[in-house]
N, C-alpha and C positions, 0 to 999 in steps of 0.2 A: 637649309636648315642652318641654325647658328652652330659654331663650334663648340659652344658650351653645353649644348644638348645633344651631343652625339659621344658614344664610346668609340675612342680612337685607338688607344694603346692596347698592345697584345697582352700585357699583363692583366689589364682590366677583363679582356675578353676571356683569358684562361682562369681568372677568378671566379667569373659567373659561371662558365662551363663546369667549374668544379664544384663550387658551393651553392649554385642557385638551383631553382626548381625548373622542370621543363615541362612542355605539353607538346605532343606529336600530332600534325595531320598529315594528309597525303602531300600537300603542297609545301608545307614549313615546318620547322621546329621551331618552338619559341620558348627562350631562356629568360628567366629573370631573378633578380636579387634585389633586395631593399638597399637603398642607399642612404648616406647621412645628410644629402644635399637639399632634400625636400622638393626637388622637381625630378621629372623623368627624363631619362637619357636613352637614346636608340642608337643600336649597332646593327649592321646590316652585314651578312656574310652571303656571298653568292659565288659559288664553285666553278671552276673553269670547265667542269663536267656539263655544265648548263648550255653551253655556246660559246660564241664569239664574243667579243667586248660589246657590240651593238646589242645582243640578246641579253648578255648579263647586265648591262646598265639599264635597259628597259625593265628588267625583272627588279633591280635595285630601286629605280624610280616608283615603281607601283607599290613597292612594299613601305617604302617612307610615306607615300601618299596616304596609303591606308592609315599608317600610324599617325600622321598629322591629322587627318579627318575625325580620327576617334579618340585623339588625346583627352578631349574634355570629359570624356566617359571613364576614363581610367582613374585609378587612385593614384595620387601624386607620390613622388619619392622612390621611383624604382627604376634600375637599369635593365632594359629590355634588349634582347639579342634575337634578331629574325635570321634564321638560317634558311635559304631558299632551297627546295628541292627540286628535282628535274622536273617534276609535273607541273611545278609553277610556271613554266614557260608557256605552256598551250592553255593553262587555266584562264578562264575568264574572270575579269577584275571582280566583279560581283561575288563569285564564289571564294576568290582569295580573300575576299573581305569577310565573308561568312565564315571561313575556318580560322581566320585572325581573332575574330570576336568570340568564337567557340573556345579557342586556345585561352584567351584571356578569362572566360568564364570558368574554365577548368582550373586555372591559376588564381581564381578569386581577385582578380585586378580590376574587375569592373565596379564601378559605385552603385549603390543601390539607388534606384530611381526614386524620387521624392514625390509622393502623392499629393 
């Protein structure tokens, strides 16, 4: 993922946690806040509670891929942070994707389908 489409800085994470909206699922927490850039950015947080580096990186890769594949269905111009929970380690990919899409629906970040 290109650096300009990721949330990297600690102050940006803190701002989104403090001022953004959130949706909770058993596998992850999704935070979002509108930005002024016109394109969406992603930040992923995976705690050391989930396991060793290999496990954390696997969860991080899966969450980034879910975001990448569903990006065209999202409204543009939002900063999105995905915080993995312990259950995300053993959850199948399809269930992770369903919970991500459900969180986006709850936050009203999905575009309306054109008929």
